[in-house]
N, C-alpha and C positions, 0 to 999 in steps of 0.2 A: 504494500500500500504506500503510495507516494503521498506524503503530507507536506504542507507548507505553513509557515507562520503568516500572520495577517495583522493589519492594523484595525483592531476592532472598534466599532462604534458602540458606545455605552451611555447609559444615563449619566447626565452631568451631576456629580455629587454636590456641587454648589447650589444646584436647583432642586434636587430630589434628596431629602434628608432620610426618608424611609424607603429603601429599595423594595421592600416587601409589598408596598402599595402599588407598585407599577409593573411588576412582573406577573406572569401568568403560566398556567399549565400548557402543555401542547394542545393544539386546537381540537384534537380528537378526544380529549378528556373534558371538554367544555360543553355542558348542556345549557339550557336556557337559564336555569337557576344560578349556575356558577357564572355564566356570562353577566347576569344582572349584578351579582356580588362584585365582580371585577370592575364593572362600570362604576359602581358606587364607591369603590375604594379610592380612586383618584382619577381626575380628568386626563391624566397622562398614562393611564394603564395601557400596556402594550396590546391588550385584547382588541382595542379599537383598530389596530392595524392587522393583527393576525387572525381575528375571528370576529369581525364587527357585526353589529346588528343589521338585520334587514329592516327597512323602514317603509311606511306607507308611501306609495307613489314611485317606488323604485322601478327603474326600467333599464334599457340598454345603455343609456347615457348617464343616468344617475343611479348608483348602486353602492354596495358596501366595498367593492374593490376600488372604485374611484375615491370613496371617502378615506379608505386606507392610505392611498397615495397622498391625499390632501393632508391628513394627519402627519404623515411622514415628512412631507416637505415643510410643513409649518414647524414641526418640532426640531427639524434640522436648522431651519432659519432662526428659531428662537434659542438655539443651543441647548435645548432639552437633551438632545443627543450630541455628544462630542466624540471625536476620533482620537484614539491613542496615537502618540507621536511616532512610534516605531513598530515594526513588525514583531509579533510575539506569538508564543504558544502559551495557553492559559491552563495551568493546573486547576482542576475542578473537583471539589470534595462535597459529598452529600452525607450529612449525619442524620440518622433516623432511628426509629425504634420498631422492633418487631417483638411484640409481647413485652417482656421485661428486659430485653436485650437492646443495647445501643450499638449501632453499627455505623462505620464510616466507609462509604464507597469512594475510592480515589481513582481519578483519571485525569484526562486533559482534553482541551478543546483545540482543534486546529482545522485547517482546510484540508479535506481529503479529495484525492482525484476520483472523478467519476469514471467507472468502467462498467461495461456491460456484464451481466451475470455470467455469460458464456466464458469469460476469462477466469472465473473462479477466484478473483481477488476479493470481490464483495459478494457475500453469499446470503440470500434471503432465507428466512425460515417460515414465511407464510405467504399466501397469495394475496394479491391486491384487487381492488374493485374500481370500476371506472369513475363513479361519481365523486369520491373524495379527490382523485387525481385531477379531475376537471376543475374542481373548486380551487385546489392548490395552484394549478397552472394559471388560472385566471388572476389569482392574487400575485403570483410571481410576474406575470406579464404586466400587471398594472404598476407594481412597485419596484421591481428588480431587487427587492430586499430579501436577503437570506436570513430569516429569523429563526426558523425551526431547526434545532439540533437533531441530527441523526444519532441515535444511541447505538454505538458499535461495540461489539465484544471482540477481543483479540486474545489469543492464547499467550500467556506470559508465565509459564510454570516456574521460572527461576526469579520472578519479580524484577527483571532487568528494566522493563518499561516503568514499573512503579517507582523504582529508585531514580531513573532518569527524569521522570516527570514530577519529582517532589518539589514543593514550593521552595523558593530560594531561602537559604538559612536566615532565620530571624525576621523574615518579611511578614508584615501584616497583610491580610486579605485586601485586595483592591475593591472587592464587592462582597456583600453578605446580605442574605435575604432568607425569609421563611416563606415556604409555599402555603397554600390554603389549608393543608393538613398539619402545618406546624413544623415540618421538617426543615432543617437548616442547610443552606447552600452557600458555599464559599468559593471565591475565585481569586487566583493569584496571577502573576504575569512572569514569564520567562522570556527575556529579550536578548540574553547573552548568545552570540552566534555559535559559540562552541557547544553549549548545551543544546541548542536547537539542532545543530548538525548531528549530535549524538542521538537525539530522538529520531531524526529522519533516518539515520543509518539503521537503528533498531527496527524501525517500521518497514524498511524497504522490502524485505522478503516476507512480510506478514500478509496473510489473508484475514478478513474480518467477517463477522456475522452481524447482520442487522438484527438488533433486539427490538427496537421501536423506531418507526419512521420509514417503513417500506413505501408508503404512498408518496412521501416527500422525496425519497430517493428516486423513485421512478418518474416523478414529476420533473426533477432536475435533469434526468436523462432525456426526457422529452423536450425540455427547454433547450438543452444543448444542441439538439438536432437542428433547431432553427436559429440558434444564436451561437455561431462559431466563437470559440474562445471561452465559453462558459463551462470550463472543464473541472471546476472545483466546487465543493459543497461543504458547508459548515457541519462538522462532526465532533462528537464527544466519544472518546475511546476509553474503555474500561477493561480490566483483565478478567477473563472468564474464570480463572481459578482463584482470584483474590476475594477476601471478605467483601460482601456488599452486592454480589450477584444474586439478589433476592428475587425469586420467581414465585408469585402467587398463582393459584389456579383460577380459571374463569368458570365458576359454577354455572350450570344451565338452569334457566327458569322457563318452564313450558306454559304456554297460554293458547287459548282459542283452538284447542283440538276438539273436533266433534266427537261426541260419545267417548270421552276419555274415561277409562275404567281401571283404576290403579290395582284393584284386586286381580283382575284378569291379566294385567300386564305382569304382575309378580308371578302368577301361576305359570305363565308362558316363559318367563325369564328363568325358571328353575331348570330348564334344559341346559343352560350355560352357567348358571350362578347358584351358589349356596346362599339362601335367603334367611336372614335373621331379623326378627322384629323386636322393637322396644316400645314400651309405653311412651307416649308423648310427654314432654316436660312443659311446665308453664312458661318458662323463660326461653325465648328463642336463642339467646346467647348460650345457655347451658345445653340446649339440644344441638345447636351447631357445633359447639366445642366437643361434645361427646362423639359426634360423627367424625369430626376432623381427627380426634385422637385415635379413633379406631382405624381411620384411613392411614394414619402414620404408622401404626403398629403393623397393619397388613403390609405396607411397603417395606418396612424393616424385615419382615419375614419373607419377602420376595413374592408376595401375592398382589394381585390387582383387584381393587375393590372400588365400589361406588356407594355413596350414601344417598338415601331417597326419602323425601318428605312429600306427602300428598295432601294438598289442600287442608281441610279442617278435620282430617282423620285424627284418631286418638293414638296413632302409632307412627313410628318412623321405621325404616328398614335399612339393612346393610347387606349389600350384594357382593359376594366374593366370587371371582371367576374360578370355575372348576379347572383343575390342572389339565384336563384333556380338551377343554372347550375351545382353545385357540385353533385347534385343527378343524373344528366344525363350524366356526363362524364364517359367513360368506364375505370374505375380505375383498376390497377392490383389487383388481389384478395388478401385479407388479410391485406391491408395497413390501418394503424390506421388513425383516423380523423385528428390528428396533422400532419401527413405526407401529407394528401390531402389538407391541408390548406397552404402549402408552395407554394410560387409563382413559384419556379422552378418545382415543381410537376405539377402545373397547366399548365405551359409552355410545359413540355414534353408530358403530357397526353391530353391536350386540343388543342395543336397546332402542335407541331413537329411530333408526331406520327400519329394522325388521319388525319391531313390536308396536311402534307408534306411527309409522309411516312418514316420518319426517325426512325429507330429501335434502341433499347437499344444497340445492338451490334455495330451499326454505331456510336453511341455516345461514347462508350468506345474506339473504334478504331480511333475516330476523322477523319473518312473518309469524312465527309461532314459538320462537326461542329468544329470550333475552339473556344477558350475562351480568354477573357481578362477581367481584373478587372477595366479597365478604360472606362468610358462612352464616353469621348471625343475620345479616340482611336477607340472605336467601331463605332462611327458615321463617323469619318474621313476615316477609312479604307473602310467602306461601300460606302460612297459617292465617294471615289476615284476609285471604281470599283473592289477593291480587293476581296470583298465579295458580294454575292447576297442580303443579308439582315442581319440586326442586331436585336436581341431581348434583350432589356434592362430589368433588374430585380431589385427589392428592395432586400437588403441583408437579409439572414437568421439571425434571432436574437439569442442571447444567450439562451433566454427562450425556443425558438422553438427547438434549438439544444438539450438542456438538456431534454426536454419533449420526443422527439423522441428517443433519445439514451436510455432513461430509459425504454422505451417499448421493447427494444431489437431489434428495427428496425435500419436500416441505411438510411442516406439521399440519394437522387438521386445523380447521377454522378456530380461532380464539383459543389456542392451546396455552398461551402464556400471558401473564400480567406482570411485567417487570416493575418493581417498586424500589424507591420512589421514582416518579417520572422526572424528566429533566425540565428545568425551568426555561421558559421563553422570555427573553428580554435582558438576560445578563450581558450578552454580546450579540452583535449582528454584523453583517457585512453586505456589500452589494455584489451581485454575481458578475458585474461588468468590471470590477476593480481587481 
């Protein structure tokens, strides 16, 4: 992977005293409620550029993409954004909590060269869809602004990159912010040519895996085809093996299925699964925690399992794949063994498709399945009647992700939820510079 330093545009600290008020999550993590919260935080919140509101009367001439450009031009003119004086690579640390554990994910931000997937330098782990790419391309065409970081994973078993990208000794962060979940993001700057050259040398023979940002990466590829010279994209690089590669599962929430019958589904599922039932608990948190603990225990024992909660029933269920069942499930042709061992693959091919009739197209379109990374949320929403059922999963591991991507395969839809998300607005650049 060819990387470059760059002169970042950043919020002017003399004008913005609280950076937390002006940064935002990635666009695909912003729903209407979060968008409203971000708008209310500060009139300079970067969401107005990256994922602005649609307004009454919008048309081909007046729309949120044009407003994004107007905000960008005005904030540049008013020096809300200022440019760093020299090219740099930016160490980027995220400190967050998982349960009672505090973790710091350490990486760095640089410009990475765009290459087609066929070259196997940049490797995707999931498929993309046309509508988000059309949206991102319209924004890029309107602004030429490169705001959204691509979250890249790179193998660094000996921690060489981690040491090379460490913040300068004794240096204070040049930027610090909390995201809307309260996690801390810190940024430093490396401008020393020798240190930059060392990082470039270490990255030169590396390939990377896209963790988050597939749509933005493919949008950048499309933009490059019509804009010669737009060969680099803003990326954040983190070690696959280091602490902080936290992957949550995306639990499935089923809705609007005609004649959904959970008892019948469980009876049919017994051809592939050992089914255990438990009395429902009053607190969704406790019920979700119990199922997650059992999923973790099953994974430690080398078993594949799925938690199941159905509407307002007085029970929940735990489905453990029978040892001989993997040979009897009707798998899509050509899928490697590693893909078939994923709990999300077993859910799709052993339950959702054959027993509930949910097709791949419906999963992509979210016509009858929604997703959440929170087990308690999944149980609470299902028990409240918002959904017919919830299917809880054990997370995909780093080793599983790497093994499948290296075969050239991609994971099933919504297999991973990397946490925490990268902040938008810490740095940005222009693709033409």
